[in-house]
N, C-alpha and C positions, 0 to 999 in steps of 0.2 A: 555722379558720385556714387560709388558702390556702398553696400551695407556695412562693410568692415570699416571704411573711412568714416562713415556717419557715426558708427558706434564709438570709434576712437574720439571723435569730436564731442560726443555726448559725455564720455568719461572725463575728458579734459574740462568740459563745462562744469561737471559735478565737483571736480577737484577745485576749480576756481570758486564755486559757490561755497565750498567748505572754508576757504580762506576769507571770502568776502563777508560772510555772516558775522565773524568775530571782529571785523573791523567796524561794524556798525555801532554807533553809540547806543547804549542801553540794550544790547543784544540779550543779556541775561533775563530781561523782563519780557522778552518776546518768545515765550515758551512754544507757541504754536509754530513759529518759524524754525526754532531749534529742533523740535521733534519731527517736523516735516523733513528737514535736512538729514536727521538721523535715520528716519525711515527710508529715505531715498538711498542713503549709504548702505543700509542693510539690504535693500532690494538689489542694489548694484552688486554687492558681494555674492548674493545668492545667484543672480543671473550670470555673473562672470565665472563662478565656480561650477555651475551646472551646465550652462549653454556655451558661454565663452564668446569671444569675438572671432568671427571667421576671417580668413584672408591672409593670415600669417603663414608663410611656408615653413613648416617644420617646427617652429618655436611657439605654436599656438598655446599649447598646454602650459608652458612656463610663463608666458606673458599673461595669460588669464590668472594664474595663481599670484603672480607679482602684483597685478592690479587689484585683485580681490583682497590680498593681504594689506595693500596700501589703504583700501577703504576700511578694513578692520582697524588699522592703526588710527585712521581719522575718527572712527566711532569712539574708540577708547580715549583718544586725546580730547575730543569734543566733550565727552562726559566728564573728564577730569577738569576741563576749563569751567564747565557749568558748576561742578561741586566747589571748585576754588572760588568762583564768583559769588555763589550763594553763601559759602562759609565766610568769605571776606565781608559781605554785607551784614551777616549776623554778628561777626566780631566787631564791626564798626558800630552797630546798634548797641551791642553790649558795652563797648567802651564808652559810648555817649551816655548810656544809662548809669554806668559806674561813676563817671565824672559828675553827673547831676546828683547822684547819691552822696558823693563826697562833698559837694558844695552844700547840700542840705545838712549833712552832719556837721560841717564846719560852722554853718550859720547857727545850728542848734547849740553847738559847743560854745560859740561866742555869746549866745543869749544866756546860757547857764552861768557863764563866768561873770557877766555883768550884774546878775541878780545876787550873787554871793557877797 
């Protein structure tokens, strides 16, 4: 297997890892794994746009840019998923806190009405 084919398989594996990470339960709590994937994506972008994948006849430049921009898209999408997951967790905690607060207020209000 030549170096071009090996690099294409590595790029394919990285794209698969990008999809696999977000299928794992509790991925938003595994920040080390998330940032490792993000760093790998950024490294892939830099390498694709500076060095590229050899072996494509005539279309090397365009293919490297398409693959590099695909990894940029994954970086942005992954960060958006993390923000949405963290915001959703915060909103769930806030709604639970507000529900508990409403229960306490209702109990206090019932207690005040019985004393009058």
